[in-house]
C-alpha positions as CSV (number, residue, x, y, z in Angstrom):
1,M,-4.2,15.5,-86.0
2,A,-6.2,18.5,-84.9
3,A,-9.5,17.1,-86.0
4,R,-11.6,14.7,-84.0
5,R,-11.1,11.2,-85.2
6,Q,-14.5,9.7,-85.7
7,A,-15.5,6.8,-88.0
8,A,-16.7,7.9,-91.4
9,G,-19.7,5.5,-91.3
10,S,-21.4,5.2,-94.7
11,G,-21.2,8.9,-95.7
12,Y,-24.3,10.8,-96.6
13,H,-26.8,8.1,-95.8
14,A,-25.3,7.6,-92.3
15,A,-25.5,11.3,-91.6
16,M,-29.0,11.6,-92.9
17,S,-30.2,8.7,-90.7
18,Q,-29.1,10.4,-87.5
19,P,-31.3,12.8,-85.6
20,P,-30.6,16.5,-86.3
21,T,-27.8,17.5,-84.0
22,Q,-24.8,19.8,-84.2
23,L,-22.6,16.8,-85.0
24,N,-25.1,15.7,-87.7
25,E,-25.1,19.3,-89.1
26,L,-21.3,19.3,-89.3
27,Q,-21.2,15.8,-90.9
28,L,-23.5,17.0,-93.7
29,I,-21.3,20.0,-94.2
30,A,-18.2,17.8,-94.4
31,L,-19.9,15.4,-96.9
32,Q,-20.8,18.3,-99.1
33,A,-17.4,19.8,-98.8
34,M,-15.7,16.5,-99.8
35,R,-17.8,16.3,-103.0
36,S,-17.4,20.0,-103.9
37,H,-13.6,19.6,-103.7
38,G,-13.4,16.5,-105.9
39,L,-12.9,14.0,-103.1
40,E,-14.9,10.7,-102.7
41,P,-16.5,10.4,-99.2
42,D,-17.6,6.8,-99.7
43,L,-16.0,3.7,-100.9
44,P,-17.1,2.7,-104.5
45,Q,-19.0,-0.5,-105.0
46,A,-16.0,-2.3,-106.7
47,A,-13.7,-1.4,-103.8
48,S,-16.3,-2.6,-101.3
49,E,-16.4,-5.9,-103.2
50,Q,-12.6,-6.2,-103.1
51,L,-12.7,-5.4,-99.4
52,R,-15.1,-8.2,-98.6
53,A,-12.6,-10.6,-100.3
54,I,-9.8,-9.5,-97.9
55,T,-10.1,-11.7,-94.9
56,A,-6.7,-11.6,-93.2
57,A,-3.6,-9.5,-93.0
58,A,-1.0,-10.1,-95.6
59,S,1.5,-12.9,-94.7
60,E,4.7,-13.6,-96.5
61,R,7.9,-15.4,-95.6
62,G,11.3,-15.8,-97.3
63,P,15.0,-15.1,-96.9
64,Q,14.4,-11.5,-98.0
65,I,12.1,-10.8,-95.1
66,R,13.7,-10.5,-91.7
67,D,12.0,-11.7,-88.5
68,L,12.2,-8.8,-86.0
69,R,9.3,-9.7,-83.9
70,A,11.5,-10.1,-80.8
71,L,12.4,-6.4,-80.7
72,L,10.7,-4.0,-78.4
73,W,8.7,-2.2,-81.0
74,C,6.1,0.4,-80.0
75,S,3.8,2.9,-81.7
76,I,3.1,6.5,-80.4
77,D,0.1,8.3,-81.9
78,N,-2.9,10.3,-81.0
79,D,-4.9,9.0,-78.1
80,D,-7.8,7.8,-80.3
81,S,-5.7,6.8,-83.4
82,R,-6.2,3.3,-84.8
83,D,-4.6,3.7,-88.2
84,L,-1.1,2.9,-87.0
85,D,1.5,3.4,-89.8
86,Q,4.9,3.1,-88.0
87,L,6.7,1.6,-85.1
88,S,10.1,2.5,-83.7
89,V,12.8,0.7,-81.7
90,C,16.4,1.5,-80.8
91,E,19.6,-0.5,-80.2
92,P,22.7,1.2,-78.5
93,L,25.9,0.3,-80.3
94,A,29.6,0.9,-79.6
95,D,31.1,4.4,-79.2
96,G,27.8,6.0,-78.3
97,V,26.2,5.2,-81.6
98,V,22.5,4.3,-81.5
99,K,20.7,2.3,-84.3
100,I,17.1,3.5,-84.9
101,L,14.7,1.3,-86.7
102,V,11.4,2.6,-88.1
103,A,9.0,0.0,-89.3
104,V,6.4,1.2,-91.8
105,A,3.2,-0.8,-92.5
106,D,3.4,-2.7,-95.8
107,V,0.2,-1.6,-97.3
108,D,1.3,-2.7,-100.8
109,A,1.3,-6.3,-99.7
110,T,-2.5,-6.1,-99.4
111,I,-3.5,-3.5,-101.9
112,A,-2.2,-4.1,-105.5
113,P,-1.6,-1.2,-107.9
114,G,-4.6,-0.7,-110.1
115,S,-7.1,-2.5,-107.9
116,P,-10.4,-0.8,-107.0
117,I,-9.3,0.1,-103.5
118,D,-6.0,1.4,-104.9
119,A,-8.0,3.5,-107.4
120,H,-10.0,5.1,-104.6
121,A,-6.9,5.8,-102.6
122,R,-5.2,7.2,-105.7
123,L,-8.2,9.5,-106.3
124,N,-8.3,11.0,-102.8
125,T,-4.6,10.6,-102.1
126,T,-5.1,11.3,-98.3
127,S,-7.3,10.7,-95.3
128,V,-9.3,13.8,-94.5
129,Y,-9.7,14.6,-90.8
130,T,-12.6,17.0,-90.1
131,A,-14.1,18.3,-86.9
132,A,-17.1,16.1,-87.6
133,Q,-15.7,12.8,-88.9
134,T,-12.8,11.2,-90.6
135,F,-12.8,10.1,-94.3
136,P,-10.1,7.5,-94.4
137,M,-8.0,7.0,-97.6
138,L,-8.2,3.3,-97.1
139,P,-11.2,1.4,-95.7
140,E,-11.1,1.3,-91.9
141,R,-11.1,-2.5,-91.8
142,L,-7.7,-2.2,-93.5
143,S,-6.2,1.0,-92.1
144,T,-7.2,0.3,-88.5
145,D,-6.7,-3.5,-88.6
146,L,-5.4,-5.6,-91.5
147,T,-2.9,-3.1,-92.9
148,C,-2.0,-1.2,-89.7
149,L,0.7,-2.2,-87.2
150,A,-1.8,-3.2,-84.5
151,E,-0.7,-4.1,-81.0
152,G,0.1,-7.7,-80.5
153,Q,-0.2,-8.7,-84.2
154,D,2.4,-10.0,-86.6
155,R,2.7,-7.6,-89.6
156,L,4.7,-7.2,-92.7
157,S,6.7,-3.9,-92.8
158,L,9.3,-1.9,-94.6
159,V,12.1,-1.1,-92.1
160,I,14.1,2.1,-92.4
161,E,17.3,1.7,-90.4
162,L,19.7,4.6,-89.5
163,S,22.7,4.8,-87.2
164,V,22.9,8.1,-85.2
165,A,26.3,9.2,-83.9
166,P,26.7,10.9,-80.5
167,D,26.7,14.3,-82.3
168,G,23.4,13.6,-84.0
169,A,24.7,12.8,-87.4
170,V,23.2,9.9,-89.4
171,D,26.3,7.9,-90.3
172,A,24.7,4.9,-92.0
173,S,21.3,3.7,-93.2
174,D,19.6,0.8,-94.8
175,L,16.1,-0.4,-96.1
176,Y,14.7,-3.9,-96.0
177,R,11.5,-5.9,-95.4
178,A,10.7,-7.5,-92.1
179,I,7.9,-9.0,-90.0
180,V,7.3,-7.1,-86.8
181,R,5.0,-7.0,-83.7
182,N,3.9,-4.0,-81.9
183,R,4.5,-4.5,-78.2
184,A,2.8,-1.3,-76.9
185,K,0.2,1.0,-78.5
186,L,1.2,4.3,-76.8
187,A,-0.4,7.8,-76.9
188,Y,1.3,11.2,-77.3
189,N,-0.3,12.8,-74.3
190,A,0.7,10.1,-71.7
191,V,4.2,9.5,-73.1
192,G,4.9,13.2,-73.6
193,T,4.0,14.3,-70.1
194,W,6.0,11.5,-68.7
195,L,9.1,12.3,-70.8
196,Q,8.8,15.9,-69.7
197,G,8.6,15.0,-66.1
198,S,5.1,16.2,-65.6
199,G,3.3,12.9,-65.6
200,P,3.6,9.3,-64.3
201,L,5.0,6.4,-66.2
202,P,2.2,5.3,-68.6
203,P,0.8,1.8,-67.6
204,R,1.3,0.4,-71.1
205,V,5.0,1.3,-70.9
206,A,5.4,-0.2,-67.4
207,A,3.7,-3.4,-68.6
208,V,6.5,-4.2,-71.1
209,P,9.9,-5.0,-69.5
210,G,12.6,-2.8,-71.0
211,M,10.2,-0.4,-72.7
212,E,10.9,2.4,-70.3
213,Q,14.6,2.4,-71.1
214,Q,13.8,2.0,-74.8
215,L,11.8,5.2,-74.8
216,R,14.4,7.1,-72.7
217,V,17.0,6.3,-75.3
218,Q,14.7,7.1,-78.2
219,D,13.8,10.4,-76.7
220,R,17.5,11.3,-76.2
221,V,18.3,10.5,-79.8
222,A,15.3,12.3,-81.1
223,Q,16.4,15.5,-79.3
224,L,19.8,15.1,-80.9
225,L,18.3,14.8,-84.3
226,K,16.1,17.8,-83.7
227,N,19.0,20.0,-82.5
228,V,21.0,19.1,-85.6
229,R,18.1,20.0,-87.9
230,R,17.7,23.3,-86.0
231,A,21.5,24.0,-86.4
232,Q,21.1,23.4,-90.1
233,G,18.2,25.9,-90.4
234,A,15.1,23.9,-89.8
235,L,12.3,26.1,-88.5
236,A,10.9,25.8,-85.0
237,L,7.2,26.6,-85.4
238,S,4.1,26.0,-83.2
239,T,0.8,26.3,-85.0
240,P,-1.9,24.5,-83.0
241,E,-5.2,23.8,-84.8
242,G,-8.6,23.8,-83.2
243,E,-9.6,20.3,-82.0
244,A,-13.3,19.8,-81.8
245,V,-14.6,18.8,-78.3
246,F,-18.1,17.3,-78.2
247,A,-20.4,16.5,-75.2
248,G,-22.4,13.8,-76.9
249,A,-23.5,15.4,-80.2
250,V,-23.1,19.0,-78.9
251,L,-20.0,20.9,-79.9
252,V,-18.7,22.6,-76.7
253,D,-15.2,23.9,-77.7
254,L,-12.4,24.1,-80.2
255,Q,-9.2,23.5,-78.2
256,P,-5.6,23.9,-79.5
257,D,-3.7,20.7,-79.9
258,E,-0.4,21.0,-78.1
259,T,3.0,19.6,-79.1
260,N,5.1,17.7,-76.5
261,R,8.3,15.6,-76.3
262,A,6.5,12.5,-77.7
263,H,5.4,14.4,-80.8
264,E,9.0,15.6,-81.2
265,L,10.3,12.0,-80.9
266,I,8.1,10.7,-83.7
267,E,8.6,13.9,-85.8
268,S,12.4,13.6,-85.5
269,F,12.4,9.9,-86.5
270,M,10.0,10.3,-89.4
271,I,11.9,13.2,-90.9
272,A,15.1,11.3,-90.7
273,A,13.5,8.1,-92.1
274,N,11.9,10.1,-95.0
275,E,15.3,11.6,-95.8
276,V,16.9,8.1,-95.9
277,V,14.2,6.9,-98.3
278,A,14.6,9.8,-100.6
279,T,18.4,9.4,-100.7
280,W,18.2,5.6,-101.0
281,L,15.9,5.7,-104.0
282,D,18.2,8.2,-105.8
283,Q,21.3,6.2,-105.1
284,H,19.6,3.1,-106.5
285,G,18.6,4.9,-109.7
286,S,14.9,5.1,-109.1
287,P,12.6,8.0,-109.9
288,A,10.7,9.2,-106.9
289,L,8.4,11.8,-105.4
290,Q,10.1,14.5,-103.5
291,R,8.5,16.8,-101.0
292,V,9.7,20.4,-101.5
293,L,9.1,23.9,-100.1
294,P,10.8,26.7,-102.0
295,A,12.3,29.7,-100.3
296,P,9.4,32.1,-99.4
297,Q,8.4,34.7,-101.9
298,R,7.2,37.0,-99.2
299,W,10.5,37.0,-97.4
300,G,10.3,40.8,-97.1
301,R,7.2,40.6,-94.9
302,I,9.0,38.0,-92.7
303,V,11.9,40.6,-92.3
304,Q,9.3,43.2,-91.3
305,L,7.8,40.9,-88.6
306,A,11.3,40.2,-87.2
307,R,12.1,43.9,-87.2
308,G,8.9,44.5,-85.2
309,C,10.3,42.0,-82.6
310,G,13.7,43.9,-82.5
311,A,15.5,41.4,-84.7
312,Q,17.3,41.9,-88.0
313,L,17.1,39.3,-90.8
314,P,19.1,39.3,-94.1
315,A,17.4,40.8,-97.1
316,T,17.3,37.5,-98.9
317,P,15.8,34.2,-97.6
318,D,18.1,32.6,-95.0
319,G,16.9,29.5,-93.2
320,H,19.6,29.7,-90.5
321,A,18.9,33.2,-89.6
322,L,15.1,32.6,-89.5
323,S,15.6,29.5,-87.4
324,A,17.8,31.4,-84.9
325,F,15.2,34.2,-84.7
326,L,12.3,31.8,-84.1
327,L,14.2,29.9,-81.3
328,Q,15.0,33.3,-79.7
329,R,11.3,34.3,-79.8
330,Q,10.1,30.9,-78.6
331,Q,12.3,31.3,-75.5
332,G,11.9,35.0,-75.0
333,A,8.2,35.5,-75.8
334,P,6.4,32.1,-75.5
335,A,2.9,33.6,-75.1
336,Q,3.1,35.3,-78.5
337,F,5.0,32.5,-80.3
338,A,1.9,30.7,-81.7
339,D,0.7,33.9,-83.4
340,L,4.2,34.5,-84.8
341,S,4.5,30.9,-86.0
342,L,1.1,31.1,-87.7
343,A,2.1,34.3,-89.5
344,I,5.4,32.7,-90.7
345,V,3.7,29.6,-91.9
346,K,1.2,31.6,-94.0
347,L,4.1,33.5,-95.5
348,L,6.2,30.4,-96.2
349,G,3.5,29.0,-98.5
350,R,2.6,25.3,-99.0
351,A,4.8,22.4,-99.7
352,E,4.3,20.3,-102.8
353,Y,5.2,17.0,-104.4
354,V,7.5,17.0,-107.4
355,L,9.1,14.3,-109.6
356,R,12.8,13.7,-108.9
357,R,14.6,11.8,-111.6
358,P,17.7,9.7,-110.7
359,G,20.8,11.9,-110.5
360,Q,18.8,15.1,-110.7
361,P,19.8,17.8,-108.3
362,P,17.3,17.7,-105.4
363,E,15.1,20.6,-104.5
364,Q,15.0,22.0,-101.0
365,H,12.4,21.8,-98.3
366,F,13.0,25.3,-96.8
367,G,11.1,24.6,-93.6
368,L,13.0,21.4,-92.8
369,A,16.4,22.6,-94.1
370,S,16.4,19.3,-96.1
371,Q,17.8,18.7,-99.6
372,A,16.3,15.3,-100.0
373,Y,12.9,14.7,-98.4
374,T,9.9,12.6,-99.3
375,H,6.8,11.1,-97.6
376,A,7.1,7.4,-97.0
377,T,6.1,6.7,-93.4
378,A,2.3,6.9,-93.4
379,P,0.9,4.6,-96.2
380,N,-2.4,4.1,-94.5
381,R,-3.1,7.8,-94.6
382,R,-1.2,9.2,-97.7
383,F,-1.0,7.9,-101.2
384,P,2.5,9.4,-101.9
385,D,3.8,7.1,-99.2
386,V,2.3,4.1,-100.9
387,I,4.0,5.1,-104.2
388,E,7.4,5.4,-102.4
389,Q,6.9,2.1,-100.7
390,R,6.2,0.4,-104.1
391,L,9.3,2.0,-105.6
392,V,11.5,0.8,-102.7
393,K,10.1,-2.7,-102.9
394,A,10.8,-2.8,-106.7
395,V,14.4,-2.0,-106.0
396,L,14.7,-4.6,-103.2
397,T,13.3,-7.3,-105.5
398,G,15.0,-6.3,-108.7
399,K,11.7,-5.7,-110.5
400,P,10.9,-2.7,-112.8
401,A,9.5,0.4,-111.1
402,P,5.7,0.2,-111.0
403,Y,5.5,3.9,-112.1
404,G,7.4,5.6,-114.9
405,A,8.8,9.1,-114.6
406,Q,6.0,10.6,-116.7
407,E,3.3,9.0,-114.5
408,L,5.1,10.0,-111.4
409,G,5.1,13.6,-112.6
410,V,1.3,13.5,-113.1
411,L,0.8,11.8,-109.7
412,A,3.0,14.4,-108.0
413,A,0.7,17.2,-109.3
414,H,-2.4,15.3,-108.4
415,C,-1.3,14.5,-104.9
416,T,-0.5,18.1,-104.3
417,E,-3.8,19.2,-105.7
418,Q,-5.8,16.7,-103.6
419,E,-3.8,17.5,-100.5
420,D,-4.8,21.2,-101.0
421,N,-8.4,20.1,-101.5
422,A,-8.4,18.0,-98.3
423,A,-7.0,21.0,-96.4
424,K,-9.8,23.1,-97.8
425,V,-12.4,20.6,-96.6
426,E,-10.8,20.4,-93.1
427,R,-10.6,24.2,-92.9
428,Q,-14.2,24.6,-94.1
429,V,-15.6,22.2,-91.5
430,R,-13.4,23.7,-88.8
431,K,-14.8,27.2,-89.8
432,S,-18.3,25.8,-89.7
433,A,-17.6,24.4,-86.2
434,A,-16.2,27.7,-85.1
435,A,-19.3,29.5,-86.5
436,L,-21.5,27.1,-84.5
437,L,-19.6,28.1,-81.3
438,L,-19.7,31.8,-82.0
439,R,-23.2,32.4,-83.4
440,S,-24.5,33.3,-80.0
441,R,-21.7,35.8,-79.4
442,I,-22.5,38.5,-82.0
443,G,-21.2,41.9,-80.9
444,E,-18.4,40.6,-78.6
445,Q,-14.8,41.7,-79.1
446,F,-11.8,39.5,-79.5
447,D,-8.0,39.9,-79.7
448,G,-6.5,38.3,-82.8
449,V,-3.7,38.2,-85.3
450,V,-3.9,38.7,-89.1
451,T,-3.3,35.5,-90.9
452,G,-4.0,36.6,-94.5
453,A,-4.0,39.8,-96.4
454,S,-4.6,40.0,-100.2
455,A,-7.0,41.2,-102.8
456,K,-9.2,38.2,-101.9
457,G,-9.6,39.5,-98.3
458,T,-8.1,40.0,-94.9
459,W,-8.3,37.2,-92.3
460,V,-7.8,37.2,-88.6
461,R,-7.5,34.4,-86.1
462,I,-8.8,34.6,-82.5
463,C,-7.7,32.3,-79.7
464,H,-10.8,31.7,-77.5
465,P,-12.2,29.8,-79.2
466,L,-9.6,29.0,-81.7
467,A,-11.2,30.4,-84.9
468,E,-10.5,32.3,-88.1
469,G,-12.7,34.8,-89.8
470,R,-12.7,37.6,-92.3
471,V,-12.3,41.3,-91.5
472,V,-15.0,42.9,-93.6
473,H,-14.7,46.5,-92.1
474,G,-11.6,48.4,-91.2
475,F,-9.1,46.0,-92.9
476,E,-7.2,48.7,-94.7
477,G,-3.5,48.7,-94.0
478,L,-3.5,45.3,-92.2
479,D,-0.9,42.7,-93.1
480,V,0.0,39.2,-92.0
481,G,1.2,39.1,-88.4
482,D,-0.4,42.3,-87.2
483,A,-2.1,42.1,-83.8
484,V,-5.7,43.5,-84.0
485,R,-8.8,43.7,-81.9
486,V,-12.0,42.8,-83.7
487,Q,-15.8,42.7,-83.1
488,L,-17.9,39.8,-84.2
489,L,-20.5,40.9,-86.7
490,H,-22.0,37.8,-88.3
491,T,-21.7,34.0,-88.6
492,D,-22.9,31.5,-91.3
493,V,-22.5,27.9,-90.1
494,Q,-23.4,26.3,-93.5
495,R,-20.7,28.3,-95.4
496,G,-18.3,28.6,-92.4
497,F,-18.4,32.4,-92.6
498,I,-17.3,34.4,-89.6
499,D,-17.2,38.2,-90.2
500,F,-15.4,40.7,-88.0
501,A,-15.0,44.5,-87.9
502,R,-11.7,46.0,-86.9
503,N,-12.0,47.8,-83.6
504,H,-9.9,51.0,-83.8
């Protein structure tokens, strides 16, 4: 996540009880933004009472639950993450095939459908990560302890198994329940720099016999999966967000969060696992949520951007051609790739959740070049993943689906809407943080790239600090992807406004 992960505390009252600082100012802005966008920043009383009654992690045994605690499971997440949703492990098989196992926290085993905590999660549908603090979808005592795959703890999980051939094809897959134990809580930065050869072996890896080899194999398979997706037309994009850096309670910078090999490892496994779940539910006759991204409506502008880089794209949307162009630009012009990526992302539009009925032709996710994709690997952070988990468990136990098709359709629309609202909250607080950093720099000039151009306004993103603002003078003729030099005119921290004038 780009945002600083900081405990939500007790919402408004916690923020008001603190001395007036920049952090406190941003926390109040975040609380107001949550409420104005229809999100609950605090846990309701009934949910708090339910939480007090939960004293231990869920425990269940039986022939349908495999004991996989002996495997070398590990988690890889942000340095300060504690809401651990998934673990991974691999097992080399014959003929170069590697079996990959992804264990997903069994949140449903603790939180029953319709319970007060479930109702709160269903309302928000996602954790919200702002530059000031985090508003977790589930109470932190659950998401960072009792329902997370914490290091050294026995935990129930849903395991997604897939066999990857030497050419990167997924030849077989399966889903089942298991009890697992996280052997090493690892972080993206340390693992990523080590895998890339620019950092030492992380001490947590060295402390577990066999873990170094485990991660080497996982990394190799993840790169195979990534290359196959790229060949199928998945898009290589780099869109770093501004991560808030505080010195105590003083905001000192917004730094881009960089992607490395460890990020790619987890991303590759999660995409593959989510595709397995989507296909498995359809094969077992279950309705489900599907994650889709249609072909971009503003393809013509993407063609123009490519032409400006000396490349020719087809007149109609073509994922393979766009993927090849992006890879060429990533290698040939790495310094400009983040700006190009951001422009493409804006033109692609936002993904959404939709109902998929059994046997219904799937809808595509254009960015991932996937015809069957869902979200099922982060149930501590996203409610759609809890829904999919419950649907899978119903199939495994032979019970009726906990949601009917009509209800799933309503939930799909609601989850999409709340995801958009959460993004608006995160963006608003990020803009307020940027306004804080820039309010003493009125009159300075910056190089940027246009990220939005419509009747609602023209927007530009600058890099130092990483911030986005509106071009209020001289915006005529600008379009997404244009490079532009702007002068800072005005900031409004409370509203997150940053106003620029185009410098001709």
